[in-house]
C-alpha positions in Angstrom: -0.1 0.0 -0.3 1.6 3.4 -0.7 2.1 5.8 1.9 0.3 8.6 0.3 -2.3 8.7 -2.7 -0.5 11.8 -4.4 2.8 13.6 -4.0 2.8 17.1 -5.3 6.2 18.7 -6.7 6.1 22.5 -6.4 3.6 24.8 -4.2 3.2 27.8 -7.1 -0.5 28.6 -7.8 -0.7 25.3 -9.8 0.4 23.0 -7.1 -1.2 25.1 -4.5 -4.7 24.7 -6.6 -4.2 21.0 -7.2 -3.5 20.6 -3.3 -6.6 22.4 -2.8 -8.5 20.2 -4.8 -7.6 16.9 -3.3 -7.8 18.0 0.3 -11.4 18.7 -0.5 -11.9 15.4 -1.4 -10.0 13.8 1.5 -7.2 12.4 -0.6 -4.4 11.6 0.8 -1.4 13.6 -0.3 1.9 15.7 0.2 2.6 18.9 -1.2 6.7 19.9 -1.2 8.3 22.8 -2.4 12.0 23.3 -3.0 12.6 27.1 -1.7 12.7 27.2 2.0 9.8 29.8 1.9 6.8 31.4 0.0 7.9 33.0 -3.0 7.4 36.7 -2.7 7.8 38.0 -6.3 5.2 38.6 -9.1 6.0 36.7 -11.6 2.3 36.6 -12.8 0.0 39.6 -11.8 -3.3 38.9 -13.6 -6.2 36.6 -13.1 -8.5 36.2 -16.0 -12.5 36.3 -15.6 -12.5 32.2 -15.8 -10.0 31.7 -13.2 -11.8 34.1 -11.1 -15.0 31.9 -11.4 -12.9 29.1 -10.4 -11.6 30.9 -7.1 -15.4 31.4 -6.5 -16.3 27.9 -6.6 -13.0 27.1 -4.6 -14.3 29.9 -1.8 -11.5 32.3 -2.0 -12.6 34.6 -4.4 -13.4 37.3 -2.3 -9.6 37.5 -0.4 -8.2 37.2 -4.0 -10.4 40.3 -5.5 -9.6 41.9 -2.1 -5.8 42.0 -2.6 -6.4 43.3 -6.2 -7.7 45.6 -8.8 -9.9 45.8 -11.9 -9.4 49.2 -13.0 -6.1 50.8 -13.2 -5.5 53.5 -15.6 -2.9 53.3 -18.2 -0.4 55.9 -19.2 1.0 55.8 -22.1 4.6 58.0 -23.2 5.5 59.0 -26.4 9.2 59.2 -27.7 9.4 63.2 -26.4 8.4 61.6 -22.6 4.7 63.3 -23.3 1.9 61.2 -21.3 -1.5 60.5 -22.9 -4.4 58.7 -20.8 -5.1 55.4 -22.6 -8.8 54.9 -23.0 -10.5 52.1 -20.7 -13.3 49.7 -21.9 -14.9 48.7 -19.2 -16.8 45.6 -19.6 -19.9 45.5 -17.2 -20.9 42.0 -15.7 -23.8 39.7 -17.5 -25.7 37.6 -15.6 -23.8 34.5 -17.2 -20.5 35.9 -16.4 -20.3 37.8 -13.1 -16.6 38.6 -13.9 -15.5 40.1 -17.1 -12.5 41.9 -16.6 -8.6 41.1 -15.7 -8.0 41.4 -12.1 -4.7 42.8 -11.5 -3.0 41.3 -8.3 0.7 39.7 -7.2 1.1 36.1 -7.6 2.2 36.1 -4.5 -1.3 37.1 -3.1 -2.7 34.4 -5.0 -0.5 32.1 -3.5 -0.8 33.3 -0.1 -5.1 32.8 -0.5 -4.3 29.2 -1.9 -2.3 28.7 1.2 -4.7 29.8 3.5 -7.4 28.0 2.1 -5.5 24.6 2.1 -4.5 25.1 6.0 -8.6 25.5 6.3 -8.8 22.3 4.6 -6.2 20.9 7.0 -3.1 20.9 4.5 0.1 22.4 4.3 3.2 23.1 2.1 6.8 21.4 3.1 9.0 24.3 2.2 12.9 23.2 1.5 11.9 20.0 0.3 13.4 18.8 -3.0 12.6 15.4 -5.3 15.8 13.9 -5.8 14.8 11.1 -7.8 12.0 8.7 -8.2 10.9 5.4 -9.9 7.5 4.3 -11.2 6.2 0.7 -11.7 2.8 -0.7 -12.6 1.2 0.3 -9.2 2.8 3.7 -8.4 5.8 5.9 -7.9 8.9 5.3 -5.6 10.2 9.0 -4.6 13.2 10.0 -2.8 13.2 13.1 -1.1 15.8 15.6 0.3 15.3 18.0 3.3 17.5 19.6 6.1 16.5 16.5 8.1 18.2 14.3 5.4 16.5 11.9 3.0 13.4 10.0 3.4 11.3 7.9 0.7 8.0 7.9 0.2 5.5 5.6 -2.0 2.8 7.4 -3.7 0.1 5.9 -6.5 0.2 9.5 -8.4 3.3 11.4 -8.9 2.3 15.7 -10.3 4.9 17.7 -11.3 3.9 21.3 -10.5 7.4 22.5 -10.8 7.9 25.2 -13.2 9.5 25.3 -16.6 12.5 23.7 -15.5 10.5 20.7 -14.2 13.0 18.2 -12.8 9.8 15.7 -12.8 9.4 16.3 -16.5 13.4 15.8 -17.6 13.2 12.5 -15.4 10.3 11.2 -17.7 11.9 11.8 -20.6 9.0 13.6 -22.1 9.5 15.8 -24.6 9.8 19.6 -24.2 8.9 20.9 -27.8 9.7 24.6 -28.8 12.6 27.3 -28.9 14.4 29.6 -26.9 14.7 33.0 -28.3 17.5 34.6 -26.8 16.9 38.0 -28.8 13.8 38.3 -26.8 14.5 39.1 -23.2 12.8 41.3 -20.6 14.2 42.5 -17.0 11.5 42.1 -14.4 11.3 43.5 -10.7 9.4 44.4 -8.0 10.5 47.8 -6.9 9.6 50.7 -4.4 10.5 53.8 -6.7 9.6 57.6 -5.6 8.6 60.5 -8.1 5.6 58.3 -9.7 1.6 58.1 -8.8 0.4 55.1 -8.1 -2.9 55.5 -9.6 -1.7 54.6 -13.1 0.1 51.7 -15.0 3.1 53.7 -16.8 4.2 52.7 -19.9 7.0 54.2 -22.1 8.1 53.4 -26.0 11.5 54.1 -27.3 14.0 52.9 -29.6 15.8 50.8 -27.5 12.5 49.3 -26.3 9.7 49.6 -23.8 9.3 50.2 -20.0 6.4 49.7 -17.8 5.6 50.4 -14.2 2.8 48.9 -12.8 1.6 49.5 -9.1 0.6 46.0 -7.7 -2.5 46.3 -5.6 -2.2 45.6 -1.8 1.8 46.5 -1.7 3.8 49.1 -1.8 5.9 48.3 -4.9 5.8 48.5 -8.9 6.4 45.8 -10.9 8.9 46.9 -13.4 9.3 45.3 -17.2 11.7 46.1 -19.4 12.9 44.7 -22.5 16.5 44.2 -23.3 17.5 43.8 -27.0 20.4 42.0 -28.2 23.7 43.3 -27.2 22.6 45.0 -24.0 23.9 42.8 -21.3 22.6 44.3 -18.4 21.6 42.0 -15.6 18.9 42.7 -13.2 20.0 45.0 -10.4 19.1 48.1 -8.8 22.0 50.1 -10.5 20.5 48.5 -13.9 16.9 49.3 -12.8 17.8 52.9 -12.4 20.1 53.5 -15.4 17.4 52.2 -17.5 14.6 54.1 -16.4 16.6 57.2 -16.9 17.3 56.3 -20.1 13.8 55.3 -21.5 11.7 57.5 -19.5 13.9 60.9 -19.9 12.7 62.0 -16.2 14.8 62.6 -13.6 12.5 62.4 -10.8 11.6 58.7 -10.8 14.2 57.2 -8.2 14.5 53.5 -7.2 14.4 53.3 -3.6 15.2 49.5 -3.5 14.0 45.8 -5.0 12.0 43.4 -3.3 12.7 40.9 -6.1 14.3 40.7 -9.8 14.4 38.6 -12.6 15.7 38.1 -16.2 12.9 36.7 -18.5 13.9 35.0 -21.8 11.3 34.0 -24.8 11.0 30.1 -23.7 7.8 28.9 -26.0 7.5 25.5 -25.4 5.0 22.6 -24.5 5.0 18.6 -23.9 3.5 16.5 -26.4 1.9 14.5 -23.5 0.5 14.9 -20.2 1.0 11.8 -18.6 3.6 9.1 -18.6 2.4 6.1 -16.5 1.5 7.4 -12.8 3.4 10.8 -13.4 1.6 13.5 -14.6 2.7 17.4 -15.3 0.6 20.5 -14.8 1.2 24.2 -15.3 4.7 25.5 -16.0 6.0 22.3 -16.0 3.8 21.1 -19.2 3.9 24.8 -21.1 5.8 28.2 -21.0 5.1 31.0 -23.4 5.4 34.4 -23.4 3.6 36.9 -20.6 1.8 38.6 -23.4 -2.1 38.2 -22.9 -1.7 37.3 -19.4 -2.3 33.5 -19.6 0.4 31.6 -17.9 -0.7 31.7 -14.2 -3.9 31.0 -15.4 -3.5 28.1 -17.5 -1.7 26.4 -14.9 -4.5 26.8 -12.1 -7.0 25.4 -14.8 -4.8 22.6 -15.5 -5.0 21.9 -12.0 -8.7 22.5 -11.3 -9.3 20.0 -14.3 -7.2 17.6 -13.0 -7.7 17.3 -9.5 -11.5 16.3 -9.6 -10.4 13.0 -11.9 -7.4 12.1 -9.9 -10.0 12.1 -6.9 -12.5 10.2 -8.4 -9.7 7.7 -9.8 -8.7 7.1 -6.4 -12.3 6.4 -5.3 -12.7 3.8 -7.8 -13.3 5.2 -11.2 -11.6 3.7 -14.2 -8.1 4.6 -14.8 -8.8 6.0 -18.5 -10.7 8.9 -16.6 -7.1 10.6 -15.9 -6.3 10.4 -19.7 -8.9 12.6 -20.3 -6.9 15.2 -18.6 -4.2 15.6 -21.3 -6.8 15.0 -24.1 -8.5 18.2 -22.6 -5.4 20.4 -21.4 -3.0 19.9 -24.4 -5.2 21.9 -27.0 -5.8 24.6 -24.7 -1.7 24.9 -24.2 -1.5 25.0 -27.9 -3.8 27.6 -28.4 -2.3 29.8 -25.2 1.2 29.3 -26.6 -0.2 30.8 -30.2 -1.9 33.5 -29.2 0.7 34.3 -26.3 3.1 34.5 -29.2 1.2 36.4 -31.4 0.8 39.2 -28.9 4.7 38.9 -27.8 5.6 39.8 -31.8 3.1 42.3 -32.1 4.2 43.9 -29.0 7.7 43.7 -30.5 6.8 45.8 -33.7 5.2 48.2 -31.9 8.1 48.6 -29.0 5.5 48.8 -26.3 2.8 46.1 -25.0 -0.2 44.9 -26.9 -3.1 43.9 -24.8 -6.4 41.7 -26.2 -9.3 41.0 -24.2 -12.2 38.6 -25.5 -14.2 35.6 -24.4 -11.0 33.2 -25.1 -8.1 35.5 -23.7 -10.6 36.1 -20.9 -10.6 31.9 -21.2 -14.6 32.0 -20.8 -14.3 30.7 -24.5 -12.0 28.0 -23.9 -14.0 24.3 -23.8 -13.9 20.8 -24.3 -16.6 20.1 -27.1 -14.7 17.3 -28.7 -13.4 15.7 -26.1 -14.3 12.3 -24.8 -15.8 13.5 -21.8 -18.6 15.8 -23.9 -21.5 14.1 -24.6 -24.5 15.9 -26.4 -27.4 13.7 -26.8 -29.0 16.7 -28.9 -28.9 17.9 -32.7 -26.4 20.2 -33.5 -26.8 23.7 -33.3 -25.8 27.0 -31.2 -26.3 27.4 -27.7 -24.4 26.0 -24.8 -23.3 22.5 -25.6 -21.5 19.8 -23.9 -18.0 20.6 -23.1 -18.4 24.1 -22.8 -18.0 26.2 -19.6 -21.5 26.3 -17.2 -22.6 29.9 -17.0 -23.9 31.4 -14.1 -27.5 33.0 -13.7 -28.9 35.3 -10.7 -32.4 35.9 -9.9 -33.1 31.9 -8.5 -35.3 31.5 -5.5 -36.4 28.6 -3.1 -38.0 28.7 0.1 -37.8 32.3 0.5 -33.8 32.3 -0.1 -32.1 34.1 -3.5 -29.5 32.3 -5.1 -27.5 32.2 -8.4 -26.3 29.1 -10.4 -22.4 29.6 -9.1 -24.2 28.8 -5.6 -25.7 25.7 -6.6 -22.4 24.3 -8.4 -20.0 25.4 -5.7 -18.2 22.8 -4.0 -16.5 19.1 -5.0 -19.9 17.6 -6.1 -21.1 16.7 -9.8 -24.5 18.9 -10.1 -27.6 17.9 -12.4 -29.9 20.8 -13.6 -32.8 19.8 -15.1 -35.1 22.4 -16.5 -38.9 21.6 -15.9 -40.4 19.4 -13.2 -40.3 15.9 -15.7 -36.6 15.9 -14.3 -37.3 15.5 -10.6 -37.9 11.3 -10.5 -34.6 10.8 -12.5 -32.2 13.3 -10.4 -33.7 11.6 -7.5 -32.5 8.2 -8.7 -29.4 9.6 -9.5 -28.9 10.8 -6.3 -29.8 7.6 -4.6 -27.4 6.0 -6.5 -24.2 8.0 -6.1 -24.9 10.0 -2.9 -22.9 13.2 -1.8 -21.1 12.7 -5.2 -24.3 14.0 -7.1 -26.5 17.3 -6.1 -29.4 18.0 -8.4 -31.8 20.8 -8.9 -35.3 21.2 -11.0 -35.4 24.7 -12.1 -39.0 26.1 -12.9 -40.5 28.9 -14.0 -42.8 28.8 -11.3 -43.1 27.4 -7.4 -45.9 25.1 -8.1 -43.8 22.2 -6.5 -41.9 23.5 -3.1 -39.1 21.5 -4.2 -38.1 23.4 -7.5 -36.0 26.5 -7.8 -37.8 29.2 -9.4 -36.2 30.8 -12.2 -37.6 34.6 -11.6 -36.2 36.6 -14.3 -35.4 33.9 -16.8 -31.7 34.4 -16.6 -30.9 30.5 -16.3 -33.0 29.6 -18.8 -31.5 32.0 -21.2 -28.2 30.7 -20.1 -28.8 27.0 -20.6 -32.0 26.4 -22.9 -35.2 24.8 -21.6 -36.3 21.1 -21.0 -33.2 20.1 -21.1 -31.2 18.2 -18.3 -27.7 19.1 -17.8 -24.9 17.2 -15.8 -22.1 19.8 -14.5 -18.6 18.4 -13.9 -17.0 19.1 -10.8 -14.6 21.7 -12.7 -17.7 23.6 -13.8 -17.9 22.5 -17.7 -20.9 20.9 -18.9 -20.4 17.1 -19.3 -23.7 15.8 -20.6 -26.9 17.5 -21.9 -30.2 15.2 -22.8 -33.6 16.0 -23.4 -34.5 12.2 -23.0 -35.8 11.3 -19.6 -33.8 8.1 -19.8 -32.0 6.9 -17.0 -29.6 4.2 -18.8 -27.4 6.6 -20.5 -27.3 9.2 -17.8 -26.2 6.6 -15.0 -23.9 5.2 -17.6 -22.2 8.6 -18.0 -22.6 9.4 -14.5 -20.6 6.0 -13.6 -17.5 6.9 -15.8 -17.1 10.4 -13.5 -18.3 9.4 -10.2 -18.3 6.0 -8.2 -21.9 4.6 -7.1 -22.7 4.3 -3.3 -22.8 0.3 -3.1 -19.2 0.4 -5.1 -17.7 2.8 -2.6 -18.8 1.3 0.4 -17.1 -2.0 -1.2 -13.7 0.0 -1.4 -11.0 0.2 1.4 -11.3 2.7 4.4 -9.1 5.1 2.7 -11.5 5.5 -0.4 -14.3 5.6 1.4 -16.3 9.3 2.0 -15.7 10.1 5.3 
């Protein structure tokens, strides 16, 4: 028997999200991090709307938003140093999408919120612990860990590499990391304290030498500094180099670097794996794909990798067929490929413009990304417009039941599978599914009136507008539509649910460590 079910290597946003998903489901895991303490640098600073929806589901969105800002104005300076405020296009929330703007917040604040959630769920990060080697067999992985206390051996069913672009897990598996490193496209990064500059604006300068940007990081007293470095410019990140380049690029002598909290050199590394799994080893986040920061996709894509993987691992550990884990790579590999493409396009546009290029649409906000062509997406209706299996599950306010107001996201929140049946005819089938799968499935009938006190009333028709009418929707634990049907037929629905959950009778027959507590 393994010591644990899952060993997570790397405690950045991806690893922490995965740990929270597993802790919610009472999976035995460890999460280790080579750094001796939590990171303080803002390698990423933008959370897309889809990630905010997942944090809403996890129960941390209010804390994350409280440490961020949706509306920092931009000042663009031309080559003479003259500023002009860039026009803003604020997108108001819609009933189906409560978040429609990118949230600016330091990456370390995101990690802080995830660690707090993990602690609330009974887990913790083991800092200063490295993975030195591992070997796998048909039943799992044996890993050697190093720490100040010496070397230990741990046995796990699954090993997940969330350890960044230089992933030792990926390197030891031999999974290819295809792509290129462009040494001619580089950027200095730093979190710095400066005087002589207001914190109400994101300041961006363009010049023949390249661009320079200073973005005030919400909930901190620092700016994130980004400076493009052309071929032949061999400066290394330091307070002195930052000051010299600020003087040259801004042509302002009143901006003074007081100190630096974090500094780094970034090179355009555009790479991705050709598969996410090797036996009982899986990759997620930057360990599987790295690309330009243009478009603010990286941290978000890793978090969503983890959200896709976490519930599937837990379901397999409870007794689902192991093929469910293969749908992780099947679904996420095309997303990673798309992200590399769009971020490279934006990077090339920024190079051509000697500045920063921003893009905001349904896909860059990651609301329009989904799994329609995946094996877990089953739509029994004829092809047509509207919400389909594989799409993100939309929100809808204006629901009421027993005198209480709610929204669709309130029904989805948590680790369960959700059945949404539009019309009273779905009640018997929903009740049968709950009886068969227990707490792993929750079901609701959404109706236009309160004739039946067990129904949820769609008072303003927002839910029907988002989902359609008369159909039954199976919403996966990661809040994507898994199955849609108009037929009140138990057989195909039960068959689908058995792919992603374990019936109560089967669960009771499993060993104690897999049984629901």
